[in-house]
DONUVEX-264570 format. One record per atom (N, C-alpha, C, O, CB): y, z, x; residue in one letter. Coordinates in steps of 0.05 Angstrom, whole numbers, padded with zeros to 5 digits, always signed. Glycine has a CB too. Layout:
BEGIN
YZXA;...
END
This chain:
BEGIN
-02384+02583+00333M;-02386+02572+00311M;-02396+02539+00319M;-02382+02527+00335M;-02357+02576+00295M;-02415+02527+00310H;-02421+02505+00313H;-02404+02479+00301H;-02402+02474+00276H;-02445+02507+00306H;-02392+02464+00319D;-02376+02436+00304D;-02391+02416+00311D;-02396+02410+00334D;-02344+02428+00313D;-02400+02403+00288P;-02415+02377+00287P;-02397+02354+00293P;-02408+02332+00298P;-02428+02372+00262P;-02372+02357+00292Y;-02348+02337+00292Y;-02338+02341+00319Y;-02320+02325+00323Y;-02323+02342+00269Y;-02341+02352+00337E;-02325+02353+00364E;-02333+02332+00380E;-02316+02328+00398E;-02328+02380+00380E;-02351+02317+00381D;-02349+02289+00398D;-02341+02267+00380D;-02343+02244+00388D;-02379+02280+00413D;-02333+02271+00355N;-02322+02250+00344N;-02296+02241+00353N;-02279+02258+00357N;-02323+02254+00319N;-02292+02219+00355Q;-02266+02209+00367Q;-02242+02207+00342Q;-02245+02191+00324Q;-02273+02177+00380Q;-02223+02219+00342P;-02201+02219+00320P;-02190+02194+00318P;-02186+02180+00337P;-02177+02238+00324P;-02182+02187+00287G;-02163+02163+00289G;-02144+02170+00269G;-02142+02193+00259G;-02175+02133+00285G;-02130+02148+00261P;-02104+02159+00245P;-02117+02161+00217P;-02105+02172+00199P;-02075+02138+00245P;-02144+02149+00212E;-02150+02156+00184E;-02172+02178+00179E;-02185+02180+00158E;-02157+02130+00171E;-02173+02192+00201S;-02191+02217+00198S;-02174+02239+00191S;-02149+02239+00192S;-02208+02224+00224S;-02190+02260+00184L;-02179+02286+00177L;-02165+02298+00198L;-02168+02290+00221L;-02199+02305+00168L;-02145+02320+00190G;-02131+02333+00220G;-02153+02352+00224G;-02170+02359+00207G;-02097+02351+00219G;-02152+02360+00251R;-02165+02379+00258R;-02150+02402+00270R;-02162+02420+00282R;-02182+02370+00272R;-02120+02400+00268S;-02101+02420+00279S;-02076+02413+00259S;-02073+02394+00245S;-02094+02416+00316S;-02059+02438+00264A;-02035+02441+00244A;-02018+02457+00258A;-02025+02471+00277A;-02041+02454+00217A;-01995+02454+00249R;-01965+02467+00254R;-01953+02469+00238R;-01954+02451+00221R;-01948+02458+00270R;-01935+02493+00235L;-01913+02493+00216L;-01891+02477+00220L;-01879+02480+00241L;-01904+02517+00214L;-01883+02460+00203V;-01859+02442+00209V;-01832+02459+00209V;-01825+02474+00191V;-01857+02420+00186V;-01819+02456+00231V;-01790+02467+00232V;-01768+02443+00231V;-01764+02430+00251V;-01785+02484+00261V;-01754+02438+00209P;-01741+02416+00204P;-01716+02412+00223P;-01709+02430+00237P;-01733+02416+00177P;-01706+02392+00224S;-01686+02385+00247S;-01674+02356+00241S;-01687+02337+00233S;-01702+02385+00277S;-01648+02355+00245D;-01633+02329+00237D;-01632+02316+00268D;-01627+02292+00271D;-01600+02334+00220D;-01635+02332+00287T;-01636+02321+00316T;-01660+02322+00336T;-01659+02311+00358T;-01617+02333+00329T;-01680+02336+00326E;-01703+02335+00344E;-01729+02324+00328E;-01734+02331+00305E;-01708+02365+00357E;-01744+02308+00342D;-01772+02298+00331D;-01792+02322+00337D;-01791+02341+00353D;-01782+02269+00347D;-01811+02314+00318L;-01836+02336+00319L;-01845+02335+00348L;-01839+02317+00364L;-01864+02330+00297L;-01864+02358+00355P;-01875+02356+00382P;-01900+02336+00389P;-01907+02328+00411P;-01883+02383+00390P;-01912+02331+00365V;-01929+02312+00368V;-01930+02292+00334V;-01932+02302+00312V;-01958+02329+00380V;-01930+02262+00342V;-01930+02252+00314V;-01949+02261+00296V;-01972+02262+00304V;-01933+02227+00313V;-01944+02269+00270A;-01960+02276+00250A;-01973+02257+00236A;-01961+02238+00227A;-01948+02290+00235A;-02007+02260+00233K;-02014+02238+00213K;-02006+02240+00190K;-02007+02219+00177K;-02038+02234+00209K;-01998+02260+00178A;-01987+02262+00152A;-01977+02290+00154A;-01980+02302+00175A;-02007+02255+00128A;-01966+02303+00133L;-01952+02326+00127L;-01968+02336+00100L;-01975+02319+00083L;-01920+02321+00124L;-01973+02364+00096V;-01981+02374+00075V;-01962+02393+00063V;-01959+02411+00079V;-02003+02384+00080V;-01949+02397+00044L;-01931+02411+00032L;-01948+02437+00020L;-01969+02435+00007L;-01916+02393+00011L;-01934+02465+00028T;-01954+02489+00020T;-01930+02504+00002T;-01936+02522-00014T;-01969+02509+00050T;-01904+02496+00005V;-01883+02506-00015V;-01871+02481-00029V;-01864+02461-00016V;-01860+02524+00001V;-01867+02483-00059R;-01858+02463-00068R;-01830+02455-00060R;-01817+02472-00047R;-01861+02467-00093R;-01820+02432-00065G;-01786+02428-00060G;-01784+02399-00048G;-01804+02384-00048G;-01770+02453-00036G;-01757+02392-00037N;-01757+02365-00028N;-01762+02367+00000N;-01764+02389+00012N;-01731+02351-00035N;-01765+02345+00011I;-01768+02338+00040I;-01760+02309+00045I;-01764+02290+00030I;-01799+02342+00050I;-01747+02308+00072S;-01740+02279+00073S;-01753+02275+00105S;-01745+02289+00124S;-01702+02271+00068S;-01770+02256+00107V;-01781+02249+00133V;-01776+02222+00146V;-01769+02202+00133V;-01807+02251+00130V;-01782+02222+00174V;-01776+02195+00184V;-01801+02187+00196V;-01811+02198+00215V;-01752+02194+00204V;-01813+02165+00182P;-01840+02156+00193P;-01838+02147+00223P;-01816+02142+00234P;-01851+02132+00175P;-01857+02146+00231V;-01859+02142+00262V;-01846+02113+00270V;-01833+02110+00291V;-01892+02144+00273V;-01850+02092+00252A;-01838+02063+00255A;-01808+02061+00246A;-01797+02039+00250A;-01855+02043+00238A;-01794+02083+00232N;-01769+02076+00218N;-01754+02084+00243N;-01760+02099+00262N;-01761+02093+00187N;-01729+02069+00239A;-01707+02081+00256A;-01699+02110+00246A;-01710+02120+00226A;-01681+02062+00255A;-01680+02123+00261L;-01682+02154+00255L;-01655+02155+00232L;-01649+02176+00222L;-01676+02177+00289L;-01642+02130+00225D;-01621+02134+00204D;-01635+02123+00178D;-01619+02119+00160D;-01593+02118+00211D;-01663+02117+00173T;-01674+02113+00153T;-01700+02138+00147T;-01724+02136+00153T;-01683+02082+00156T;-01688+02160+00136P;-01709+02176+00131P;-01719+02171+00099P;-01703+02166+00081P;-01700+02207+00137P;-01745+02172+00095V;-01753+02175+00062V;-01753+02204+00048V;-01767+02223+00054V;-01784+02164+00057V;-01736+02201+00028P;-01736+02227+00017P;-01759+02228-00008P;-01766+02209-00021P;-01705+02234+00006P;-01768+02257-00010F;-01791+02258-00034F;-01776+02285-00049F;-01770+02305-00037F;-01832+02265-00022F;-01771+02280-00074I;-01756+02301-00086I;-01778+02317-00107I;-01796+02304-00118I;-01728+02289-00102I;-01773+02344-00110D;-01790+02358-00123D;-01820+02357-00118D;-01835+02350-00137D;-01785+02352-00147D;-01828+02362-00098V;-01858+02355-00089V;-01871+02381-00095V;-01862+02403-00089V;-01862+02347-00056V;-01894+02378-00108P;-01907+02402-00113P;-01924+02410-00092P;-01934+02392-00080P;-01922+02401-00136P;-01929+02433-00084A;-01944+02448-00065A;-01976+02434-00066A;-01988+02433-00088A;-01942+02481-00074A;-01986+02427-00047G;-02009+02414-00038G;-02009+02385-00035G;-02028+02373-00026G;-02028+02420-00055G;-01986+02373-00042Y;-01979+02344-00038Y;-01980+02334-00008Y;-01966+02347+00009Y;-01951+02339-00051Y;-01994+02311+00001L;-02001+02301+00021L;-01978+02277+00027L;-01978+02257+00013L;-02030+02294+00018L;-01960+02279+00045I;-01942+02260+00051I;-01955+02239+00065I;-01966+02244+00087I;-01921+02270+00066I;-01957+02212+00054P;-01973+02192+00067P;-01962+02170+00091P;-01963+02145+00092P;-01982+02177+00044P;-01950+02188+00107F;-01935+02168+00127F;-01945+02188+00153F;-01949+02213+00153F;-01893+02164+00122F;-01947+02171+00175Q;-01944+02182+00203Q;-01917+02190+00210Q;-01899+02174+00212Q;-01952+02163+00223Q;-01913+02215+00213V;-01885+02226+00216V;-01874+02232+00240V;-01886+02249+00253V;-01882+02247+00203V;-01855+02223+00247R;-01839+02233+00274R;-01817+02258+00273R;-01814+02275+00291R;-01822+02207+00285R;-01805+02256+00252R;-01785+02274+00246R;-01783+02290+00215R;-01789+02277+00195R;-01762+02258+00251R;-01777+02309+00213V;-01772+02321+00187V;-01742+02329+00184V;-01737+02348+00199V;-01791+02346+00183V;-01722+02320+00169M;-01696+02328+00170M;-01697+02353+00161M;-01714+02362+00145M;-01679+02313+00158M;-01676+02367+00170A;-01662+02387+00158A;-01651+02387+00134A;-01656+02402+00115A;-01646+02392+00171A;-01632+02363+00136T;-01615+02357+00114T;-01634+02349+00091T;-01651+02332+00097T;-01595+02336+00121T;-01634+02359+00064G;-01649+02349+00044G;-01675+02361+00046G;-01691+02356+00028G;-01651+02320+00046G;-01684+02377+00065T;-01714+02389+00060T;-01712+02418+00050T;-01697+02435+00060T;-01733+02389+00090T;-01727+02422+00029T;-01725+02452+00018T;-01752+02463+00019T;-01755+02487+00018T;-01713+02455-00014T;-01772+02445+00022A;-01800+02450+00019A;-01811+02460+00041A;-01800+02449+00060A;-01815+02427+00013A;-01831+02479+00049T;-01847+02482+00071T;-01875+02459+00075T;-01890+02451+00057T;-01857+02511+00069T;-01876+02452+00105A;-01895+02434+00104A;-01912+02438+00130A;-01902+02448+00150A;-01884+02407+00101A;-01935+02430+00130W;-01947+02434+00155W;-01956+02405+00165W;-01954+02385+00151W;-01972+02456+00153W;-01966+02406+00191T;-01972+02372+00194T;-02006+02377+00198T;-02018+02398+00202T;-01952+02354+00228T;-02016+02349+00196L;-02044+02348+00199L;-02043+02330+00231L;-02033+02308+00233L;-02060+02332+00170L;-02055+02341+00252E;-02058+02324+00276E;-02085+02321+00282E;-02103+02329+00267E;-02044+02333+00299E;-02089+02310+00306D;-02115+02303+00320D;-02128+02284+00303D;-02150+02275+00310D;-02134+02329+00326D;
END
C-alpha cells in the first residue's frame, strides 16, 4: 500500500495515524498521551487532560458514539466512565 503521508511530520493538529483501545484506570496514565479520544460506544467518560492535575478530571455525560473528546488526554478515569473510547495517536 502506498502511504503518501508517511514522510509528514505529525503534529498535535494532524489526524491520528494509530489508535488503541482505552482501558480506564483511576491510578494509571495511558501508555502514550492521546491527541484526542473518539467514543465508539455511547456513555459517560471522565478524562484527565495532559496539563490538568490528577484530581481535576473533566466529565462528559451521555456522550454519543462518534464524539471526539477535544483534549490531549493522559488518563481516562475508571470512576465515572461507562463509554468505550479509542485513542488518536501519532
